[in-house]
N, C-alpha and C positions, 0 to 999 in steps of 0.2 A: 504493499499499500504506500503510495508516494503523499507527502504532506508539502502543499507548494511551499518555496522557499521564501515568498513574500510571508506566509503566515508566520514562519519559523522566525524570519528576522524582525517582525514585529511584535511576537511574543515577550512579555513582560519577563525577566528572568533572575534568577539569584544563580549565583556560583560559590561551590565552597571549596574548590581544590584549583587554584590559579596562582601562580607565581610571582612575585612582585617583580624582579630584575627579568624574568623569563613571558613577562607579559609586554617587554618593550618591542614596539614595531620596528621596522625598518626606519620609520620616520623619525622616531627617539632614538634609536640606534644612531643612527649617521649623524644626528645632532651631538649625540655625546663624542663621537668619535672624532667630529670637526673639533670641538673643545679640546680633546685631547691628543694630538698628533702623536703617532708612532707606536699607535696598537695594531697588532695584527688584522684587529676588525676591519673590512672595508668601510670608508666613508661614503660609499656609492651604493643607493637601495637597491639598485639592479644587479649588484655581487653580492648582496647578502644571502640570497635563497642559494647561491653556490656555495657559499663559505658555512651555512649550516646545514649540509649534507654529512652527515656524521655515521660511521660502520655499525655501532654499538652504543650501550649505556656509557661504557666508559669514555667514550671519545665524546660523547653528548656534555658529560659532565667537563669534559676538557675544554670544549668551546663556550659551554654556559659561564665559566669562569673568565674566559677574555672578556665577557662582555662585562662581568661584575668589575672587572679591573678599570672599566670606563666611568665608575663613579667615585669619584675622586673627593668631592666637595658636598657639604649640605646643601647648597644650590642644586648640585646633580640630583640628589635624592628627590628633591621636592619636585624639580622638572619631571622625573621619571614618573612619581608617584601622580600627579596632576595630569599628565598627559596620557597615562594609562587608563585612569578613570576618565579623562574625557572619550576616550577612544571605546571603551566599556558601554557608556551612556550614548553615545551620539551614533555609534556604529552598529551595536549590539542590543540596545534595550535592555542591558542591564539595570536593574533597580536596586540590586544587595548582591554586596561581593564580599567574601571573607578571603582577604589575598594573603599569601602566604610568605611573610618577609623574616628574612636571614639578617639580622642584624650584626652577626658576628664577622661577616664576610666584610664590611664596611667598616666597622671599628677596627680590626687588624692593619686596615690599610690607611688607617690614621683621622678618621671621622670620629670625634667625639660621640660617645652613646647619646648622650643627653641632645646634642645639635641634631643628630640622626632620627630621633623621636620627634623633636620639635619640626624637621621637616615634613614627615609623612602626616604628623598631626595636622600642620596648616593645611597641607593637599587635601587631607580629607574633609577637613570643615568645608575648604572651598569647593569641592567636589558635589556635597552634600546640597551646598547654596545654590550653585551655578547648574549641576547638572542634575539633581533629582537622584544622586545616588548614594545610598548608604555602604560607607566602606567600615569592615571591621579587619583587624591584624590576627594573623597566627603566626607568633614567632616561632620560628623551628630552628633546632640545633644542626650545622652543617655537619652530617655525620661523620664524614673523611676527615675531619680536623678533631675528631676524638672529643676526651672530656674537656680539656681548655675551652673549647667553644662550648660546651653544655654549660660549664661553670660562668661563662661570662653570660651567655644567652638568659639562662635562669636568673642571675644578677639583674641585666636589663629588665627583664620581665616583672620582675617581682620589685626592685627598687625603684626603679624609673615608672615603669606601668604606663604607657600612653593610655590615653582614654578609650581609646578604639579597641584594645587589646582585650581580645577573648578567650585565645586558645594558645597552646604549648603544642608544638610539633617537632618531628625529626624527619629530615630527607636526606638527599645525595644518595651516595651507594649503598645497597644493603650487603653487598659480598664483603664479608671481611670485617664488618660493622654490625657486632651481636648488639641485641637491643636491650638485654637485662643490663648491661653496663650503666644505661640511664637511667636506671629504676629511681634512683635516690633524687634525682632531676625533676623527673616527673612527679613523684610524691610530692616534692614541694611545690610545686607549680598548682597541682591538685589541691593542696591546703591552700594555697593564696586565693583560690576561686576561679583557676583557670580551666579549659576544658582540654581535654588528652586526644591528641588528634596525629598521630603519627602515621609515616608510611609504612607500608610493610606489605611483603608478598607482590611487590613487581617483578623483582628480579631474582627472588629467589623463592622457596617451595612454602607450604602452608606452617612450617614450624614458625618463621617469623611473624607470621599473623597470630598465632598463639601466643607469643612472647608479647606481643603489642596488647592483645586483650587481657591476657592474666599476668604481665608483669606490670605493664606502662597504664593499664586498665584504659585502655582507647576506649571513646565514644562513640567515633568514626573512625574507619583506616581508610588511609589512601591508597588507592589503587586496590589492592586486594587481589589482583591479577590470578594467583594461584588457588585461590579459595576452592575451588570447584575439585581439586584433586583430594580434597580429604572431605568426607561424606560427615564426619563427627564434626568438623569444623563448620560445615553449612547447616548441621542441626543446631551449633551453638549458636552462630551468628542469627539464623532465624529466631531460635527462640528468644534471646536477648534483643532482636530488633537492631542490632548495629549496623548503620549504615556502611555502605561500600561507597567511596568517591571513583568513579569508573572513568577514565580518558580514554575512549578508544583508539583516536588516532595517534594520542602519545604511545601507547602501547605498541602500534604496529612502526613508528618511527623510529623506537629506542630498541627493536627487535624482541621485547617481552612478549609478543604475541607475534606469530606467522603473518598472519592476515585476517582481514575481516571474517572470512568464511569459518574459522575456527575460535573467534573471538569468544569468550564466556560470558558475555553480558546476556544473551538470551538465557542460558543455562541458569544463570543469577536467579533472572526474576522468574523463571518458571519452577526455580525451587522456593521461591518466596522469601528471597532476600531483599532487604530494603537497599535501593541503589540510585544514586545521583548521577548526573551527566557533567564534563566538566572539560575544560579544556586544557589545564596543567601549565603546558609553556606555549600558548599559541602560535606567536608568530615562529618562532625555532620549529614548530612541526607543520606550518603552511595551513594551519586551520585557525578557528575561531569558536566561540559557544554556540553560535548559529550552526554552523558546520556540524558541529558534533551531535546537535539534536536531530539534524538530517541523518546522520549515520543511526544514530540510536533508533529513530523512527523507522528506518529500512532494516536493521538488524531485530526489531522488535514488533514489525509490521503493525506501527500505530497509525491510527487516524488523528484528527487535530485533537480530539477531546483526549485521546491517549496521551498525546504529548503535554496537554494542557495538566493530566493528573501526574506525568513526570516533574513537569516545572514545579508543581505545587509540594512534591516530595522533597525536592532541594528547600524550600520555603520553610516545610514541616520542621525538618531536621537541623535546619541552620540554628545559630547561637542568636540568632537576631531576637529582640524582644517582642512580647505578644504583641505589641501594636504594630510594629513593623510587618510580622507575619501574618496578622489579620488583613492588614491594608493590602498588603501584595497577594495574599490569596484571592482577596474579592478581585483584584485589578486582572489577577489570570483568569478567573471565572468571566469575568465582563467581557474580557479579550475574546476568548474562546466562543462565547455566546454571540456575539456580533459577527465572528470570521468565520463559522464552520456550519 
């Protein structure tokens, strides 16, 4: 069943798994590259698509960090955040987004943590006022940097704690980065009122997801691509209604999944799991949230009403306050009623 792209583009949306730096479009990246010459990142938008062709997940991380290197000042942080918000609202009709932010990678490059938080907060307030987009932050540990990154991310999250912060996560490579080592950090973040949302099971097996839910007390799972390999895990996630943040195009691009034909999304839904649709690092994968909804509609054989329900699931399992949830759910219902 095919859902018109115009319907998907206009659908009011919430996104729960999308990265701050990874959302920088060619326009934004080239502006940053022009500010800071000498980077391997091309300052030509036309050359970026070729630059972002990677062989596997490890190569993707390598290229991702070259973009991180372009963010050298608080002004760069503010520009990135504000322009990402603009494109989310104006090009995709996002109304709410939980942006995964990795402060450690900027702090170790010389940006003071306080200035970093001030920059993203200034952009957040402006985005809500100017674009009608509600932004919230999930601060994630850059897993490849180990315990020093975890210590500093926890400090920033609990001691500075910008107003928009709602969650605590863990990203980066999974292979060679065991989840249990971060248990004390997640316990402290949860005690401080933050929600646990680690990546797990993207490039590793179900045991990483078990660690996320048992050890890190995950309330949602980033990716969870290997979930269907373990029937006991499927039962557990279904019983406890722990949502999976699924990003189909990302999974194909990073070789986590071989093709859309074998993507586990449909099996997840048929097993009764809660899934949300997300774009992860959209420009780097040549996608956006509208396209991910198109992919999901095809894989799940959804009509307009089905897509609307999928969009409402993201709202329901978000960490937005009740007023935002209720308002956006009504907006989605009204849009579907008028356009289907």
